[in-house]
C-alpha atoms as a printed R data frame, in Angstrom:
   type eleno elety resid chain resno       x       y       z
1  ATOM     1    CA   MET     A     1  94.534  85.797 120.671
2  ATOM     2    CA   PRO     A     2  96.144  89.125 119.719
3  ATOM     3    CA   GLU     A     3  94.331  92.325 120.630
4  ATOM     4    CA   GLU     A     4  92.647  94.081 117.699
5  ATOM     5    CA   LYS     A     5  94.088  97.512 116.912
6  ATOM     6    CA   PRO     A     6  91.510 100.197 117.713
7  ATOM     7    CA   SER     A     7  90.711 103.022 115.328
8  ATOM     8    CA   TYR     A     8  92.531 106.308 115.837
9  ATOM     9    CA   GLU     A     9  89.406 107.894 117.267
10 ATOM    10    CA   ARG     A    10  88.790 105.044 119.710
11 ATOM    11    CA   ALA     A    11  92.416 104.985 120.861
12 ATOM    12    CA   ARG     A    12  92.446 108.781 121.320
13 ATOM    13    CA   GLU     A    13  89.174 108.667 123.284
14 ATOM    14    CA   GLU     A    14  90.452 105.918 125.577
15 ATOM    15    CA   LEU     A    15  93.777 107.740 126.007
16 ATOM    16    CA   ALA     A    16  91.936 110.890 127.089
17 ATOM    17    CA   GLY     A    17  90.070 108.790 129.675
18 ATOM    18    CA   VAL     A    18  93.325 107.336 130.972
19 ATOM    19    CA   VAL     A    19  94.780 110.829 131.349
20 ATOM    20    CA   ARG     A    20  91.678 112.029 133.211
21 ATOM    21    CA   LYS     A    21  91.896 109.113 135.646
22 ATOM    22    CA   LEU     A    22  95.601 109.660 136.263
23 ATOM    23    CA   GLU     A    23  95.115 113.396 136.782
24 ATOM    24    CA   ALA     A    24  92.242 112.801 139.205
25 ATOM    25    CA   GLY     A    25  94.530 110.781 141.456
26 ATOM    26    CA   GLY     A    26  93.373 108.541 144.278
27 ATOM    27    CA   LEU     A    27  94.710 105.401 142.592
28 ATOM    28    CA   THR     A    28  97.025 102.813 144.016
29 ATOM    29    CA   LEU     A    29 100.524 102.614 142.631
30 ATOM    30    CA   GLU     A    30  99.639  99.417 140.784
31 ATOM    31    CA   GLU     A    31  96.537 101.025 139.239
32 ATOM    32    CA   SER     A    32  98.506 104.087 138.223
33 ATOM    33    CA   LEU     A    33 101.226 101.999 136.614
34 ATOM    34    CA   ALA     A    34  98.703  99.881 134.737
35 ATOM    35    CA   LEU     A    35  96.955 103.016 133.450
36 ATOM    36    CA   TRP     A    36 100.286 104.598 132.504
37 ATOM    37    CA   GLU     A    37 101.282 101.496 130.532
38 ATOM    38    CA   ARG     A    38  97.903 101.443 128.768
39 ATOM    39    CA   GLY     A    39  98.283 105.140 127.991
40 ATOM    40    CA   GLU     A    40 101.724 104.561 126.474
41 ATOM    41    CA   LYS     A    41 100.324 101.783 124.294
42 ATOM    42    CA   LEU     A    42  97.397 103.955 123.178
43 ATOM    43    CA   ALA     A    43  99.712 106.890 122.415
44 ATOM    44    CA   ALA     A    44 101.841 104.597 120.237
45 ATOM    45    CA   ILE     A    45  98.724 103.408 118.380
46 ATOM    46    CA   CYS     A    46  97.651 107.008 117.755
47 ATOM    47    CA   GLU     A    47 101.138 107.900 116.507
48 ATOM    48    CA   GLU     A    48 101.118 104.896 114.173
49 ATOM    49    CA   TRP     A    49  97.791 106.009 112.691
50 ATOM    50    CA   LEU     A    50  99.056 109.577 112.283
51 ATOM    51    CA   GLN     A    51 102.273 108.454 110.595
52 ATOM    52    CA   GLY     A    52 100.235 106.384 108.148
53 ATOM    53    CA   ALA     A    53  97.985 109.342 107.412
54 ATOM    54    CA   ARG     A    54 101.007 111.608 106.870
55 ATOM    55    CA   ALA     A    55 102.518 109.099 104.449
56 ATOM    56    CA   LYS     A    56  99.273 108.847 102.467
57 ATOM    57    CA   LEU     A    57  98.959 112.624 102.357
58 ATOM    58    CA   ALA     A    58 102.563 113.037 101.186
59 ATOM    59    CA   GLU     A    59 101.985 110.424  98.489
60 ATOM    60    CA   ALA     A    60  98.800 112.142  97.295
61 ATOM    61    CA   MET     A    61 100.502 115.523  97.246
62 ATOM    62    CA   ALA     A    62 103.457 114.119  95.293
63 ATOM    63    CA   LYS     A    63 101.103 112.636  92.698
64 ATOM    64    CA   ARG     A    64  99.274 115.945  92.457
65 ATOM    65    CA   ALA     A    65 102.552 117.809  91.966
66 ATOM    66    CA   ASP     A    66 103.619 115.408  89.195
67 ATOM    67    CA   PRO     A    67 100.464 114.336  87.304
68 ATOM    68    CA   GLU     A    68 102.529 112.803  84.482
69 ATOM    69    CA   GLU     A    69 103.710 110.191  86.955
70 ATOM    70    CA   GLU     A    70 100.293 108.563  86.687
71 ATOM    71    CA   GLY     A    71 100.218 109.048  82.942
72 ATOM    72    CA   GLU     A    72  97.861 111.992  83.280
73 ATOM    73    CA   THR     A    73  98.270 115.378  81.718
74 ATOM    74    CA   PRO     A    74  97.783 118.536  83.790
75 ATOM    75    CA   PHE     A    75  95.033 119.878  81.463
């Protein structure tokens, strides 16, 4: 069963926890590698969310700049 994609906030929160654990040290090499891999996955999820948000924002701004595109008049 595929893993459900967490929300941006959840992924960011978990990523911050991974970083804290790695920075604290005291882990075995295997534990560190597993955390690093999880952190990379979480960072990619966050980036995916941010790219989607940027695209939506750019689309909204383009529509706002050209209101006739939607058949609307500026006033």
